[in-house]
VOBA-1610 file (N, C-alpha, C; in pm, whole numbers, padded with zeros to 5 digits, always signed):
BEGIN
Met-03522-00362+03319Met-03425-00448+03260Met-03292-00495+03310Ser-03256-00647+03294Ser-03124-00674+03378Ser-02996-00650+03294Asn-02887-00646+03310Asn-02750-00592+03237Asn-02714-00714+03186Pro-02664-00690+03049Pro-02657-00796+02981Pro-02472-00827+02991Leu-02467-00725+03073Leu-02269-00760+03100Leu-02276-00842+03274Asn-02348-00768+03333Asn-02369-00909+03457Asn-02426-01050+03433Glu-02494-01017+03345Glu-02569-01170+03321Glu-02430-01272+03299Leu-02388-01221+03164Leu-02265-01263+03119Leu-02124-01306+03209Lys-02126-01199+03287Lys-02024-01271+03404Lys-02075-01353+03473Lys-02182-01391+03537Lys-02249-01461+03601Lys-02234-01654+03541Lys-02275-01615+03387Lys-02246-01720+03381Lys-02112-01811+03333Asn-02010-01670+03292Asn-01838-01698+03329Asn-01776-01760+03390Lys-01796-01789+03551Lys-01777-01811+03693Lys-01720-01980+03681Lys-01738-02027+03561Lys-01689-02199+03552Lys-01538-02175+03535Lys-01456-02254+03585Lys-01373-02293+03601Lys-01288-02337+03421Glu-01178-02247+03381Glu-01115-02265+03227Glu-01034-02425+03260Thr-01055-02488+03145Thr-01030-02585+03135Thr-00841-02619+03002Gly-00794-02672+03002Gly-00654-02703+02913Gly-00717-02684+02786Phe-00841-02697+02708Phe-00848-02663+02594Phe-00884-02532+02520Gln-00910-02420+02633Gln-00913-02302+02626Gln-00810-02257+02562Ile-00701-02298+02582Ile-00550-02256+02523Ile-00578-02223+02338Phe-00594-02279+02359Phe-00652-02298+02180Phe-00782-02258+02134Gln-00832-02168+02190Gln-00958-02085+02155Gln-00892-01933+02173Ser-01011-01891+02082Ser-00934-01757+01987Ser-01015-01652+02118Gln-00884-01533+02117Gln-00936-01466+02239Gln-01035-01334+02187Lys-01019-01335+02086Lys-01108-01213+02021Lys-01162-01299+01866Pro-01298-01188+01847Pro-01373-01234+01693Pro-01282-01237+01601Gly-01361-01320+01532Gly-01292-01368+01392Gly-01314-01234+01314Leu-01319-01248+01151Leu-01322-01169+01026Leu-01480-01229+01058Arg-01518-01330+01028Arg-01663-01381+01016Arg-01693-01340+01145Asp-01690-01338+01232Asp-01744-01267+01347Asp-01806-01124+01355Ile-01708-01068+01293Ile-01744-00880+01291Ile-01780-00878+01189Thr-01754-00980+01103Thr-01840-00920+00948Thr-02025-00959+01005Glu-02045-01046+01036Glu-02160-01085+01087Glu-02228-00957+01161Phe-02197-00940+01278Phe-02198-00815+01372Phe-02221-00667+01298Thr-02143-00656+01193Thr-02177-00546+01149Thr-02309-00562+00999Lys-02307-00650+00921Lys-02403-00706+00846Lys-02542-00703+00919Asn-02548-00729+01044Asn-02661-00783+01131Asn-02715-00656+01136Leu-02591-00523+01232Leu-02637-00404+01305Leu-02680-00306+01163Ser-02634-00368+01047Ser-02683-00266+00962Ser-02817-00258+00912Val-02869-00387+00927Val-02949-00470+00863Val-03077-00394+00958Leu-03019-00396+01112Leu-03169-00329+01205Leu-03145-00216+01197Ile-03070-00125+01250Ile-03005+00011+01229Ile-03109+00077+01071Asn-03081+00015+00961Asn-03219+00029+00802Asn-03360+00006+00843Ser-03354-00046+00941Ser-03494-00080+00973Ser-03535-00010+01036Arg-03500+00127+01092Arg-03515+00219+01181Arg-03567+00154+01367Ile-03442+00068+01378Ile-03438+00054+01522Ile-03328+00092+01579Thr-03313+00110+01718Thr-03243+00211+01741Thr-03093+00174+01807Leu-03003+00192+01793Leu-02888+00129+01800Leu-02847+00076+01951Leu-02925+00097+02044Leu-02902+00020+02158Leu-02998-00099+02143Lys-03122-00081+02084Lys-03240-00212+02056Lys-03150-00309+01989Ala-03071-00237+01865Ala-03001-00316+01783Ala-02910-00397+01862Leu-02852-00334+01954Leu-02788-00422+01974Leu-02801-00529+02053Glu-02881-00470+02156Glu-02926-00560+02255Glu-03012-00709+02172Thr-03059-00702+02061Thr-03105-00815+01978Thr-03033-00938+01956Ile-02926-00830+01891Ile-02748-00893+01864Ile-02721-00996+01964His-02683-00951+02036His-02697-00996+02151His-02737-01098+02200Arg-02856-01106+02217Arg-02928-01219+02270Arg-02955-01303+02165Gln-02940-01278+02046Gln-02931-01383+01944Gln-02825-01478+01877Ser-02671-01429+01946Ser-02536-01453+01916Ser-02551-01613+01999Gly-02443-01619+01918Gly-02420-01807+02002Gly-02256-01802+02050Lys-02195-01711+02021Lys-02073-01721+02078Lys-02032-01668+02188Pro-01978-01713+02284Pro-01924-01642+02429Pro-01864-01480+02390Ile-01770-01523+02299Ile-01690-01339+02249Ile-01796-01255+02202Met-01884-01308+02137Met-01964-01205+02106Met-02055-01131+02190Lys-02071-01252+02253Lys-02171-01220+02357Lys-02184-01138+02496Lys-01997-01128+02513Lys-01924-01080+02579Lys-01890-00925+02529Leu-01835-00881+02412Leu-01868-00822+02333Leu-01982-00732+02328Thr-02085-00740+02236Thr-02162-00684+02265Thr-02237-00606+02421Ala-02219-00712+02473Ala-02275-00676+02645Ala-02172-00553+02686Glu-02049-00527+02642Glu-01957-00409+02680Glu-02047-00317+02630Leu-02036-00352+02479Leu-02113-00202+02427Leu-02228-00132+02435Ile-02323-00256+02472Ile-02459-00190+02548Ile-02407-00137+02678Ser-02305-00167+02726Ser-02362-00137+02858Ser-02220+00034+02858Asp-02190+00025+02746Asp-02141+00189+02731Asp-02172+00268+02652Leu-02293+00234+02607Leu-02344+00299+02514Leu-02508+00346+02649Lys-02528+00297+02761Lys-02634+00310+02853Lys-02489+00437+02948Lys-02385+00423+02935Lys-02366+00522+03031Lys-02356+00671+02942Gly-02396+00639+02876Gly-02388+00791+02786Gly-02290+00803+02648Lys-02174+00665+02658Lys-02053+00705+02535Lys-02131+00659+02441Ser-02093+00706+02332Ser-02099+00746+02118Ser-02015+00590+02142Phe-02148+00564+02025Phe-02083+00427+01952Phe-01954+00390+01892Ser-01845+00501+01869Ser-01732+00518+01802Ser-01627+00476+01950Val-01707+00576+02091Val-01614+00580+02154Val-01593+00463+02228Ala-01740+00374+02195Ala-01763+00227+02231Ala-01666+00129+02196Leu-01618+00122+02056Leu-01552+00085+02008Leu-01439+00090+01938Ser-01396+00207+01962Ser-01245+00255+02049Ser-01151+00192+02155Gln-01292+00144+02264Gln-01192+00112+02419Gln-01182-00093+02293His-01233-00129+02192His-01195-00249+02158His-01123-00299+02049Asn-00999-00186+02067Asn-00935-00188+01929Asn-00863-00242+01864Ser-00869-00388+01917Ser-00825-00488+01914Ser-00910-00605+01821Phe-01029-00535+01833Phe-01104-00623+01767Phe-01142-00539+01654Phe-01176-00415+01672Phe-01180-00302+01565Phe-01060-00237+01488Asp-01060-00177+01377Asp-00933-00131+01317Asp-00952+00022+01330Pro-00852+00117+01310Pro-00892+00266+01318Pro-01009+00341+01181Val-00997+00220+01095Val-01083+00274+00980Val-01224+00254+01021Tyr-01263+00104+01078Tyr-01401+00098+01163Tyr-01437+00203+01177Ile-01374+00236+01362Ile-01417+00353+01425Ile-01449+00456+01308Lys-01372+00497+01235Lys-01374+00619+01170Lys-01462+00625+01128Leu-01503+00535+01065Leu-01653+00530+00993Leu-01794+00573+01044Ile-01742+00510+01177Ile-01888+00481+01254Ile-01860+00636+01322Glu-01792+00712+01338Glu-01753+00800+01382Glu-01883+00898+01277Ile-01797+00914+01181Ile-01837+00971+01052Ile-02006+00958+01035Gly-02021+00803+01030Gly-02173+00805+01068Gly-02228+00841+01193Glu-02202+00828+01261Glu-02288+00949+01395Glu-02309+01087+01365Glu-02176+01130+01322Glu-02181+01247+01303Glu-02256+01298+01137Ser-02290+01222+01067Ser-02369+01274+00930Ser-02501+01219+00987Ser-02575+01077+01095Ser-02677+01059+01083Ser-02734+00997+00984Gly-02627+00909+00925Gly-02595+00796+00824Gly-02544+00648+00874Leu-02563+00653+01035Leu-02490+00557+01054Leu-02544+00357+00967Gly-02617+00375+00945Gly-02690+00309+00902Gly-02626+00235+00754Asn-02604+00382+00628Asn-02526+00348+00516Asn-02368+00330+00550Val-02355+00396+00629Val-02172+00393+00646Val-02195+00228+00681Leu-02231+00194+00793Leu-02227-00008+00831Leu-02246-00096+00714His-02388-00041+00640His-02337-00104+00536His-02254-00118+00435Ser-02188-00006+00397Ser-02050+00026+00294Ser-01996-00093+00382Gln-01948-00054+00488Gln-01826-00136+00550Gln-01888-00300+00576Ala-02042-00329+00569Ala-02056-00465+00596Ala-02003-00539+00419Glu-02032-00454+00315Glu-01970-00491+00218Glu-01845-00499+00185Tyr-01764-00416+00269Tyr-01585-00398+00206Tyr-01561-00515+00323Met-01585-00554+00427Met-01575-00671+00529Met-01570-00857+00431Glu-01738-00826+00396Glu-01746-00973+00336Glu-01670-00959+00213Lys-01608-00902+00117Lys-01546-00892+00043Lys-01402-00961+00095Met-01314-00901+00166Met-01226-00947+00220Met-01278-01064+00317Tyr-01330-01111+00371Tyr-01347-01240+00392Tyr-01382-01343+00339His-01408-01296+00199His-01463-01439+00074His-01316-01404-00026Leu-01264-01334+00010Leu-01112-01310-00060Leu-00981-01419+00004Arg-01015-01409+00200Arg-00975-01467+00279Arg-01034-01599+00219Gln-01146-01663+00258Gln-01229-01774+00219Gln-01195-01843+00085Lys-01099-01804-00020Lys-01101-01804-00145Lys-00929-01891-00163Leu-00815-01815-00095Leu-00691-01821-00036Leu-00723-01944-00007Ile-00759-01996+00177Ile-00804-02107+00221Ile-00881-02215+00126Leu-00977-02189+00054Leu-00985-02310-00020Leu-00930-02308-00136Ser-00824-02238-00189Ser-00721-02294-00302Ser-00649-02406-00257Leu-00618-02340-00154Leu-00474-02391-00069Leu-00557-02561+00024Met-00656-02566-00030Met-00707-02637+00112Met-00674-02819+00040Tyr-00681-02834-00076Tyr-00674-02943-00137Tyr-00532-02954-00151Pro-00477-02915-00192Pro-00323-02915-00247Pro-00250-02948-00062Gly-00349-02905+00071Gly-00286-02890+00160Gly-00308-03076+00235Phe-00458-03116+00193Phe-00473-03279+00190Phe-00387-03354+00080Leu-00331-03322+00043Leu-00249-03388-00035Leu-00146-03383-00006Ile-00068-03293+00076Ile+00083-03263+00115Ile+00013-03363+00248Leu-00085-03330+00329Leu-00071-03455+00476Leu-00109-03589+00404Ser-00167-03603+00248Ser-00142-03775+00271Ser-00057-03810+00254Ser+00034-03772+00150Ser+00195-03802+00089Ser+00281-03744+00274Ile+00249-03723+00299Ile+00337-03739+00483Ile+00317-03875+00516Ile+00162-03900+00513Ile+00156-04020+00586Ile+00139-04141+00573Ala+00169-04139+00385Ala+00224-04232+00303Ala+00367-04263+00310Val+00483-04215+00329Val+00575-04154+00332Val+00651-04205+00407Leu+00588-04184+00574Leu+00632-04195+00667Leu+00572-04341+00722Phe+00428-04396+00665Phe+00430-04548+00649Phe+00523-04644+00605Phe+00558-04562+00485Phe+00670-04695+00384Phe+00784-04701+00464Ile+00853-04548+00499Ile+00935-04564+00636Ile+00945-04620+00726Leu+00875-04643+00795Leu+00867-04697+00945Leu+00830-04823+00939Phe+00764-04885+00830Phe+00697-05048+00856Phe+00718-05091+00702Ile+00752-05076+00572Ile+00792-05112+00447Ile+00966-05134+00472Leu+00989-05045+00478Leu+01173-05028+00469Leu+01194-05145+00560Pro+01210-05127+00652Pro+01228-05195+00757Pro+01215-05350+00710Ser+01114-05451+00701Ser+01113-05544+00678Ser+01135-05579+00526Ile+01195-05465+00457Ile+01289-05486+00298Ile+01421-05561+00379Ala+01448-05418+00467Ala+01607-05459+00519Ala+01599-05574+00575Glu+01516-05611+00637Glu+01593-05774+00705Glu+01533-05899+00580Ile+01488-05851+00490Ile+01533-05941+00344Ile+01668-05966+00304Phe+01678-05798+00270Phe+01821-05794+00278Phe+01933-05915+00348Thr+01928-05859+00420Thr+02043-05950+00578Thr+01995-06115+00569Asp+01874-06145+00595Asp+01848-06275+00573Asp+01928-06321+00441Phe+01921-06277+00319Phe+01947-06277+00205Phe+02137-06309+00186Gly+02224-06203+00303Gly+02319-06151+00282Gly+02383-06037+00172Ala+02248-06022+00166Ala+02284-05891+00096Ala+02333-05766+00158Glu+02427-05683+00088Glu+02449-05550+00145Glu+02294-05467+00175Ile+02308-05412+00252Ile+02182-05323+00215Ile+02190-05185+00192Pro+02181-05086+00060Pro+02217-04999+00058Pro+02214-04873+00118Leu+02302-04779+00117Leu+02311-04694+00195Leu+02230-04595+00160Ser+02139-04598+00089Ser+02033-04496+00129Ser+01912-04568+00204Val+01874-04683+00216Val+01797-04740+00268Val+01852-04708+00452Lys+01970-04734+00465Lys+02039-04748+00589Lys+02009-04600+00636Leu+02014-04473+00598Leu+01979-04377+00604Leu+01877-04310+00623Ile+01761-04402+00574Ile+01653-04370+00562Ile+01578-04394+00672Ile+01655-04546+00755Ile+01613-04627+00815Ile+01624-04585+00967Gly+01761-04507+00945Gly+01798-04462+01046Gly+01743-04327+01129Phe+01700-04255+01008Phe+01572-04138+01022Phe+01488-04163+01085Gly+01424-04257+01043Gly+01313-04331+01069Gly+01262-04370+01237Lys+01473-04414+01310Lys+01431-04478+01444Lys+01391-04285+01528Tyr+01483-04188+01474Tyr+01390-04098+01551Tyr+01316-04019+01455Leu+01200-04028+01403Leu+01082-03993+01322Leu+00997-03953+01399Pro+00965-04148+01509Pro+00836-04052+01566Pro+00864-03965+01702Ile+00980-03904+01766Ile+01030-03804+01842Ile+00991-03706+01791Ala+01087-03657+01627Ala+01061-03563+01554Ala+00924-03504+01557Ile+00811-03613+01509Ile+00680-03557+01494Ile+00607-03516+01636Val+00640-03586+01743Val+00582-03518+01843Val+00629-03422+01840Gly+00750-03391+01904Gly+00801-03254+01924Gly+00752-03133+01839Leu+00811-03154+01675Leu+00694-03047+01630Leu+00535-03007+01631Val+00466-03143+01680Val+00338-03105+01709Val+00324-02977+01819Ile+00419-03056+01920Ile+00413-02963+02059Ile+00456-02851+01987Thr+00556-02834+01946Thr+00629-02683+01875Thr+00458-02568+01830Ile+00408-02664+01716Ile+00303-02587+01637Ile+00197-02519+01775Ala+00167-02675+01862Ala+00056-02591+01958Ala+00124-02463+01996Val+00230-02449+02090Val+00272-02378+02151Val+00282-02228+02077Val+00353-02246+01946Val+00344-02125+01853Val+00166-02070+01842Tyr+00121-02200+01811Tyr-00076-02146+01748Tyr-00097-02114+01918Ser-00099-02127+01979Ser-00196-02061+02147Ser-00086-01915+02141Val+00030-01883+02138Val+00090-01773+02146Val+00067-01691+02009Tyr+00012-01750+01937Tyr-00002-01628+01830Tyr-00169-01574+01823Arg-00253-01677+01939Arg-00394-01651+01896Arg-00390-01530+02061Lys-00340-01606+02137Lys-00356-01481+02282Lys-00256-01336+02244Asn-00151-01386+02239Asn-00088-01267+02149Asn-00118-01223+02031Lys-00155-01237+01941Lys-00158-01146+01836Lys-00075-01128+01766Leu+00095-01216+01787Leu+00165-01165+01681Leu+00119-01196+01556Asn+00213-01099+01484Asn+00206-01083+01311Asn+00338-01178+01226Trp+00334-01242+01176Trp+00448-01300+01112Trp+00506-01217+01053Ile+00445-01107+00998Ile+00522-01063+00839Ile+00607-00922+00917Asn+00605-00922+01083Asn+00620-00804+01120Asn+00754-00824+01208Ile+00783-00962+01186Ile+00882-01014+01237Ile+01026-01056+01163Ala+01146-00997+01165Ala+01252-00939+01122Ala+01258-01074+00994Phe+01303-01181+01042Phe+01355-01299+01022Phe+01229-01371+00946Phe+01082-01342+00985Phe+01010-01432+00882Phe+00937-01318+00790Arg+01004-01221+00794Arg+00941-01125+00676Arg+01048-01106+00565Lys+01187-01153+00603Lys+01314-01174+00487Lys+01230-01295+00419Ile+01206-01428+00477Ile+01121-01532+00403Ile+01076-01506+00295Phe+00935-01461+00374Phe+00847-01380+00281Phe+00860-01296+00168Tyr+00985-01210+00196Tyr+01008-01104+00049Tyr+01136-01236-00013Thr+01184-01292+00032Thr+01290-01391-00064Thr+01193-01460-00175Val+01114-01539-00078Val+01019-01573-00222Val+00924-01502-00344Pro+00951-01558-00469Pro+00967-01480-00544Pro+00820-01453-00617Phe+00721-01457-00579Phe+00556-01444-00580Phe+00557-01395-00450Met+00575-01405-00312Met+00518-01364-00230Met+00533-01202-00251Ala+00615-01137-00234Ala+00618-00996-00209Ala+00529-00931-00307Lys+00534-00978-00444Lys+00399-00873-00546Lys+00261-00929-00462Thr+00273-01058-00405Thr+00112-01099-00368Thr+00085-00975-00244Ile+00174-01000-00155Ile+00179-00911-00038Ile+00098-00741-00073Gln+00239-00682-00181Gln+00198-00557-00208Gln+00046-00545-00271Lys+00039-00674-00372Lys-00124-00660-00445Lys-00234-00623-00324Ile-00222-00739-00210Ile-00278-00773-00107Ile-00330-00597-00030Phe-00215-00554-00022Phe-00156-00378+00100Phe-00222-00292-00014Ile-00244-00311-00138Ile-00266-00237-00252Ile-00429-00235-00240Ser-00528-00355-00264Ser-00611-00328-00302Ser-00694-00343-00103Arg-00651-00336-00019Arg-00740-00291+00086Arg-00703-00229+00168Tyr-00623-00119+00139Tyr-00593+00020+00146Tyr-00633+00096+00075Phe-00678+00123-00052Phe-00732+00223-00111Phe-00916+00171-00159Arg-00913+00055-00092Arg-01042-00004-00080Arg-01074+00078+00112Ser-01038+00100+00154Ser-01049+00197+00256Ser-01028+00305+00274Ala-00957+00332+00194Ala-00938+00530+00152Ala-01069+00527+00073Gly-01092+00476-00007Gly-01230+00522-00044Gly-01326+00521-00026Leu-01346+00429+00092Leu-01442+00436+00197Leu-01473+00576+00243Leu-01378+00591+00322Leu-01346+00705+00405Leu-01386+00842+00317Ile-01321+00822+00190Ile-01309+00980+00131Ile-01492+00949+00103Lys-01540+00835+00048Lys-01715+00869+00043Lys-01816+00902+00099Asn-01749+00931+00265Asn-01827+00907+00367Asn-01789+01044+00447Gly-01663+01138+00345Gly-01712+01293+00382Gly-01629+01349+00484Met-01499+01223+00486Met-01331+01213+00559Met-01272+01309+00459Thr-01157+01416+00472Thr-01054+01424+00398Thr-00958+01311+00345Ile-00920+01378+00241Ile-00808+01313+00144Ile-00685+01242+00201Ser-00674+01365+00283Ser-00494+01378+00348Ser-00524+01257+00473Gln-00648+01291+00572Gln-00684+01215+00701Gln-00693+01078+00634Ala-00802+00993+00493Ala-00815+00919+00488Ala-00727+00839+00433Leu-00578+00887+00413Leu-00467+00777+00338Leu-00386+00761+00470Asn-00409+00858+00577Asn-00339+00858+00651Asn-00411+00702+00747Ile-00518+00726+00781Ile-00609+00636+00880Ile-00603+00513+00806Ser-00607+00513+00637Ser-00621+00385+00619Ser-00464+00283+00633Leu-00395+00354+00626Leu-00273+00246+00658Leu-00287+00148+00768Ser-00391+00204+00891Ser-00378+00037+00950Ser-00466-00068+00926Val-00475-00041+00806Val-00518-00193+00730Val-00384-00272+00741Thr-00279-00247+00697Thr-00222-00340+00695Thr-00092-00314+00814Ser-00031-00437+00829Ser+00095-00476+00948Ser+00196-00497+00855Asp+00240-00485+00698Asp+00365-00498+00700Asp+00452-00388+00674Gln+00512-00382+00766Gln+00627-00247+00742Gln+00684-00190+00707Asn+00736-00258+00591Asn+00783-00257+00470Asn+00635-00110+00371Cys+00544-00164+00353Cys+00434-00096+00295Cys+00446+00045+00365Val+00447-00001+00517Val+00404+00183+00588Val+00501+00242+00610Gln+00607+00177+00616Gln+00748+00299+00637Gln+00714+00427+00479Thr+00714+00288+00364Thr+00684+00383+00214Thr+00606+00474+00215Met+00491+00385+00283Met+00390+00474+00279Met+00387+00620+00344Gln+00431+00639+00491Gln+00487+00743+00534Gln+00543+00864+00493Glu+00590+00816+00414Glu+00731+00908+00343Glu+00649+01005+00266Ser+00578+00886+00175Ser+00447+00963+00076Ser+00368+01000+00100Leu+00317+01002+00203Leu+00204+01077+00276Leu+00295+01208+00356Arg+00416+01198+00378Arg+00456+01324+00462Arg+00489+01452+00327Ser+00469+01381+00209Ser+00533+01520+00085Ser+00384+01543+00005Ile+00263+01426+00070Ile+00166+01502+00046Ile+00101+01606+00113Asp+00146+01603+00241Asp+00118+01714+00360Asp+00220+01841+00367Lys+00309+01788+00264Lys+00391+01953+00205Lys+00318+02001+00086Gly+00229+01927+00023Gly+00138+02015-00050Gly+00189+01921-00208Gln+00259+01840-00237Gln+00308+01744-00337Gln+00171+01676-00366Ser+00153+01667-00527Ser+00010+01576-00527Ser+00032+01439-00487Ile-00101+01348-00504Ile-00092+01252-00476Ile-00001+01118-00585Phe-00035+01193-00680Phe+00031+01089-00788Phe+00149+01147-00815His+00227+01231-00806His+00390+01223-00784His+00421+01187-00630Ser+00371+01208-00562Ser+00453+01107-00412Ser+00391+00969-00435Phe+00314+00885-00474Phe+00328+00783-00503Phe+00377+00706-00625Lys+00379+00769-00688Lys+00482+00731-00786Lys+00613+00706-00780Lys+00686+00836-00660Lys+00856+00879-00634Lys+00845+00691-00546Ser+00701+00640-00426Ser+00738+00554-00384Ser+00799+00431-00422Asn+00782+00412-00514Asn+00768+00262-00614Asn+00730+00178-00542Leu+00571+00180-00465Leu+00543+00074-00396Leu+00440+00032-00521Phe+00383+00165-00611Phe+00207+00117-00674Phe+00321+00107-00839Pro+00226+00035-00909Pro+00304+00009-01018Pro+00228+00088-01139Glu+00256+00183-01266Glu+00221+00257-01323Glu+00137+00249-01341Thr+00018+00153-01349Thr-00124+00168-01414Thr-00222+00247-01302Val-00178+00225-01134Val-00207+00297-01017Val-00192+00378-01015Thr-00084+00435-01021Thr-00037+00576-01053Thr-00105+00663-01131Glu-00122+00584-01238Glu-00220+00716-01383Glu-00371+00677-01343Leu-00429+00601-01275Leu-00514+00610-01257Leu-00556+00715-01114Ile-00473+00755-01037Ile-00469+00807-00944Ile-00453+00941-00998Ser-00360+00990-01107Ser-00333+01074-01172Ser-00456+01146-01213Ala-00562+01033-01280Ala-00677+01097-01332Ala-00786+01115-01266Gly-00794+01042-01098Gly-00873+01107-01046Gly-00862+01214-00957Glu-00730+01264-00922Glu-00687+01357-00902Glu-00772+01500-00961Thr-00752+01473-01153Thr-00785+01598-01226Thr-00955+01587-01252Ser-00973+01475-01199Ser-01187+01489-01229Ser-01247+01498-01104Gly-01123+01471-00964Gly-01179+01499-00835Gly-01308+01359-00797Asn-01267+01282-00833Asn-01315+01134-00853Asn-01248+01057-00757Leu-01119+01108-00659Leu-01084+00992-00584Leu-01119+00838-00539Asp-01184+00855-00438Asp-01245+00751-00411Asp-01322+00668-00495Glu-01394+00720-00612Glu-01475+00586-00743Glu-01283+00510-00779Val-01181+00578-00805Val-01096+00570-00870Val-01050+00487-00768Phe-00985+00528-00607Phe-00954+00447-00532Phe-01030+00291-00458Val-01199+00294-00504Val-01233+00165-00503Val-01212+00037-00647Tyr-01233+00163-00768Tyr-01152+00113-00899Tyr-01033-00008-00859Ile-00918+00053-00841Ile-00841+00002-00810Ile-00837-00088-00720Ser-00876-00094-00622Ser-00895-00225-00527Ser-00964-00378-00569Glu-01104-00294-00631Glu-01139-00424-00719Glu-01066-00457-00835Phe-01030-00403-00883Phe-00921-00497-00987Phe-00807-00538-00948Tyr-00797-00511-00783Tyr-00655-00615-00767Tyr-00706-00729-00683Glu-00808-00683-00640Glu-00915-00819-00604Glu-00927-00903-00655Lys-01009-00887-00813Lys-00968-00997-00885Lys-00850-01053-00951Glu-00728-01006-00966Glu-00608-01002-00983Glu-00492-01115-00881Leu-00628-01121-00734Leu-00589-01218-00616Leu-00654-01369-00611Asp-00764-01296-00725Asp-00858-01403-00776Asp-00795-01484-00795Ile-00778-01460-00924Ile-00706-01560-01037Ile-00569-01601-00964Phe-00515-01541-00941Phe-00332-01578-00824Phe-00327-01727-00753Phe-00484-01656-00657Phe-00530-01772-00611Phe-00576-01952-00646Glu-00604-01886-00725Glu-00669-02024-00819Glu-00540-02100-00932Thr-00443-02011-00954Thr-00347-02043-01037Thr-00219-02117-00942Leu-00220-02044-00789Leu-00144-02112-00726Leu-00176-02270-00696Ser-00372-02267-00675Ser-00348-02394-00590Ser-00345-02523-00720Ser-00354-02447-00872Ser-00338-02591-00980Ser-00224-02594-00985Leu-00116-02541-00955Leu+00018-02561-00946Leu+00055-02633-00842Ile+00003-02619-00734Ile+00083-02679-00625Ile+00028-02841-00602Glu-00078-02882-00674Glu-00056-03034-00668Glu+00003-03065-00789Pro+00030-03085-00893Pro+00123-03176-00954Pro+00274-03108-00916Ile+00330-03001-00846Ile+00450-02977-00811Ile+00431-03133-00683Ile+00359-03102-00594Ile+00370-03163-00471Ile+00350-03348-00526Ile+00306-03402-00631Ile+00283-03502-00650Ile+00389-03554-00735Val+00472-03471-00796Val+00603-03482-00876Val+00720-03543-00785Cys+00719-03430-00671Cys+00805-03423-00524Cys+00803-03587-00468Val+00662-03586-00417Val+00646-03742-00408Val+00698-03883-00461Gly+00670-03859-00586Gly+00659-03954-00672Gly+00832-03959-00680Met+00878-03843-00734Met+01063-03874-00715Met+01161-03888-00624Phe+01082-03920-00497Phe+01095-03978-00327Phe+01087-04153-00347Ile+00982-04140-00394Ile+00929-04331-00384Ile+01007-04358-00528Ala+01063-04280-00636Ala+01135-04344-00736Ala+01293-04333-00725Phe+01342-04304-00594Phe+01485-04274-00577Phe+01449-04423-00445Ile+01371-04464-00359Ile+01352-04558-00319Ile+01348-04697-00355Ile+01281-04686-00450Ile+01264-04796-00512Ile+01389-04829-00617Ile+01459-04723-00657Ile+01627-04741-00795Ile+01719-04829-00625Ser+01703-04762-00532Ser+01772-04790-00439Ser+01811-04957-00391Leu+01643-04977-00381Leu+01611-05130-00328Leu+01615-05190-00495Tyr+01627-05128-00589Tyr+01572-05235-00676Tyr+01781-05321-00771Leu+01834-05193-00743Leu+01963-05257-00827Leu+02029-05347-00698Pro+02006-05344-00584Pro+02074-05465-00510Pro+02011-05632-00513Leu+01861-05550-00555Leu+01851-05695-00573Leu+01893-05805-00727Phe+01969-05756-00788Phe+02088-05821-00851Phe+02118-05873-00812Asp+02200-05797-00702Asp+02321-05947-00603Asp+02240-06006-00521Met+02092-05997-00461Met+02012-06072-00393Met+01980-06233-00486Val+01929-06193-00604Val+01937-06316-00675Val+02043-06383-00708Asn+02186-06310-00722Asn+02286-06410-00761Asn+02277-06490-00631Ile+02310-06451-00545Ile+02323-06537-00404Ile+02226-06655-00409Val+02096-06648-00439Val+01967-06698-00412Val+02031-06824-00512Ser+02090-06801-00608Ser+02095-06835-00753Ser+02229-06987-00716Tyr+02296-06930-00609Tyr+02431-06955-00566Tyr+02390-07095-00477
//
């Protein structure tokens, strides 16, 4: 049988085009979710891991996924375990994912672990999609408003200004300023497009995370609702990962430490590391988390109940699901609030222009009458 990795290398000897700067350098969340789900179904159908990967490789339509599965197949044929093979692609798979696979291999329950992980990733994917969809209509509205305003500035206002000039009326200062701004607008738009293209390509290639950059992090935490939203996303993802790890046999301390990899927000990570050090010294999870001030009282009380009853994994999953629902409601509310705000802002801008033009019309009428 031919090696899929060698076949892929032969196919990929084509010259790269300029458009490839915008292509993803790593599989997206959807790709990894589908990969995990398909692998789970195949493994639970009693197909060997190697054959399952070969099946996914043949059926995959994305070059990046073909390359990934080819490399995983090659590593397995060399005698490496699946978790070790995945760890060589840690930019694609986070430590929680890899650790769960390792646990599944050791306990001979790889299919069940993959199924749990696929469900978790699907929930994360749908949560992200809800955010994107909730912002899609406001985004379209913003774009439409910008185009309408630009058309008004570039084409309508100069014509109106000529009418004022022809009749000897003075052009309002506000109109002069906007027309002056309009002259440099095309250059500004081109510059903005180029900047966005460069930033996007750097982001895709180097996997930058804007929350980790101090300047952008300050902006995120300055916006009133953003800090709370980031906190809720962290709580949801953190406890879901920890619950999955504990459920599959990992110790609580290990699960809590490894689950930190699900977030890149350094504020949350640093606070949690201090709490985890207290837990390692023998302090209860409830008291350590309560002192951190990172979690609401409801969360710490639930953790206290989970510690007492010995079912922390179920409590962690419950907390995660609770915050997922809260985030769903928040995204829907945000979408419904953004729309009227945009309409009001655009309306105020247009009203400002109309008033600026309307008042000098009295002078023009007097000139015409004279």
